[in-house]
C-alpha positions in Angstrom: -56.8 86.2 -181.0 -57.4 89.4 -180.1 -60.9 91.0 -179.1 -61.7 93.2 -182.1 -60.8 89.6 -183.9 -63.3 88.0 -181.8 -66.0 90.3 -182.4 -65.5 90.1 -185.8 -65.7 86.0 -185.9 -68.6 86.3 -184.0 -70.9 89.5 -185.6 -69.9 89.2 -189.1 -68.0 86.2 -190.5 -69.8 83.5 -188.8 -73.3 84.9 -189.4 -72.3 86.0 -192.7 -71.2 82.2 -193.6 -74.2 80.9 -192.0 -76.5 83.1 -194.4 -74.8 81.9 -197.4 -74.7 78.0 -196.4 -78.5 78.4 -194.9 -77.3 77.4 -191.5 -78.5 78.4 -188.0 -75.9 81.3 -186.6 -77.1 80.2 -183.1 -75.7 76.5 -183.5 -72.8 76.2 -181.2 -71.5 72.8 -182.3 -71.9 73.5 -185.7 -69.7 76.7 -185.3 -67.0 74.7 -183.6 -67.2 72.0 -186.1 -66.7 74.6 -188.9 -64.0 76.2 -186.7 -62.4 73.2 -186.2 -62.3 71.9 -189.7 -60.8 75.5 -190.7 -57.6 75.0 -188.4 -57.3 71.4 -188.6 -57.7 70.3 -185.2 -60.6 70.1 -182.4 -61.9 72.9 -180.6 -64.0 73.2 -177.7 -64.2 76.8 -177.8 -63.7 79.8 -180.2 -61.3 80.8 -177.2 -59.1 77.9 -178.5 -58.0 79.7 -181.4 -54.5 81.1 -180.5 -52.5 82.6 -183.3 -52.8 84.9 -185.8 -52.5 81.9 -188.3 -55.3 80.4 -186.6 -57.4 83.7 -187.2 -56.3 83.6 -190.7 -57.4 80.2 -191.5 -60.7 80.7 -189.7 -61.0 84.1 -192.0 -60.3 82.6 -194.9 -62.3 79.6 -194.5 -65.6 81.4 -193.4 -65.0 83.9 -196.2 -65.0 80.6 -198.5 -68.2 79.5 -196.9 -69.4 83.2 -197.5 -68.5 83.2 -201.5 -66.0 85.8 -200.7 -63.5 85.3 -203.7 -60.6 87.2 -202.0 -61.0 85.0 -199.0 -61.1 81.7 -200.8 -57.7 82.8 -202.5 -56.1 83.0 -199.0 -57.5 79.7 -198.1 -55.5 78.0 -200.8 -52.4 80.6 -200.5 -52.1 81.7 -196.5 -49.0 83.4 -197.4 -51.2 86.4 -198.6 -52.5 86.7 -195.4 -49.3 87.5 -193.9 -48.3 89.7 -196.8 -51.8 91.3 -196.4 -50.8 91.9 -192.4 -47.6 92.9 -192.8 -49.1 95.7 -195.6 -51.2 97.3 -193.1 -48.1 97.2 -190.1 -46.4 99.2 -193.1 -49.0 101.5 -194.1 -49.5 102.2 -190.4 -46.0 102.7 -190.0 -45.8 105.4 -192.8 -48.6 107.1 -191.1 -46.7 107.3 -187.7 -43.8 108.7 -189.7 -45.9 111.8 -191.3 -44.9 113.2 -187.8 -41.1 113.2 -188.8 -40.7 113.2 -192.4 -42.4 115.4 -195.2 -43.3 113.0 -197.7 -43.2 109.2 -196.4 -44.3 107.6 -199.5 -41.5 109.2 -201.4 -39.2 107.5 -198.5 -40.7 104.3 -199.1 -40.6 104.4 -202.8 -36.4 104.9 -202.2 -36.3 102.5 -199.9 -37.7 99.8 -202.1 -35.9 101.1 -204.7 -32.7 100.8 -202.9 -33.3 97.4 -201.6 -34.8 95.6 -204.3 -34.5 98.0 -207.5 -37.0 99.9 -209.6 -39.9 98.5 -210.6 -41.5 97.4 -207.4 -44.2 98.9 -205.3 -45.5 97.7 -201.8 -48.2 95.9 -203.4 -45.5 93.6 -205.4 -43.5 92.7 -202.5 -44.0 89.1 -200.9 -43.9 87.8 -197.6 -42.3 84.8 -198.9 -38.8 84.1 -197.3 -35.8 85.0 -199.4 -33.7 81.8 -200.5 -30.0 82.6 -201.4 -27.1 80.3 -201.2 -24.3 80.8 -198.7 -21.1 81.5 -200.6 -19.0 79.6 -197.9 -21.1 76.6 -197.3 -22.7 76.6 -200.7 -26.2 75.6 -198.4 -29.1 77.3 -198.7 -29.9 80.1 -196.5 -33.1 81.8 -195.7 -33.6 85.4 -194.9 -36.5 88.0 -194.3 -39.2 88.4 -196.9 -39.3 91.7 -199.0 -42.2 92.7 -196.8 -40.6 91.9 -193.4 -36.9 93.9 -194.4 -39.4 96.9 -195.5 -41.0 96.8 -192.1 -37.9 96.0 -189.9 -36.3 99.2 -191.8 -39.1 101.3 -191.0 -39.4 100.7 -187.4 -35.8 101.3 -187.3 -36.3 104.5 -188.7 -39.3 105.5 -186.4 -37.6 104.2 -183.5 -34.5 106.6 -184.3 -36.7 109.5 -184.8 -38.7 109.1 -181.9 -35.1 108.9 -179.6 -34.0 112.1 -181.8 -37.4 113.9 -180.6 -37.4 112.3 -176.9 -34.1 113.6 -176.5 -35.0 117.0 -177.9 -37.7 117.5 -176.1 -35.6 116.3 -172.8 -32.9 118.9 -173.5 -35.7 121.7 -173.2 -36.0 125.0 -174.8 -33.4 126.9 -173.2 -30.4 124.2 -174.8 -32.0 124.4 -178.0 -31.5 128.2 -178.2 -27.8 127.7 -177.1 
């Protein structure tokens, strides 16, 4: 769990759930029981939350206890939390692409259209792995989700653009004029 997530948990999520449930937000034992319930194992401390999946589970559980309907949906469908995180990463990548591309949203639309066909936008893509049948063996084969594929492609484009910009800067202004 990152420092930002820890702060959000302790300053926002836990107090909100406590207000809604009528609990004492300072009751450490209660907090550990509720967090343990969220991740499905005993915790001795909130520091025992060790992964993004743990944080998502806690956030969804506390959101449900706070009567937050969107968080309640994530409790029943944890893949929604993963999709939300991937979309955040993709939107950050698009912001970074503005330094290299006039219209990153058009680039994204073309990328999605080329990979998955027309009629999709970022919010319609899923984080579910794509299951296909291997033509040689006939066995199921799992590949990256739609959102993962977009994120990987944008990461590759950004990396290429950054390397080219770095090489150009290293060449210096004298070489550019020649």
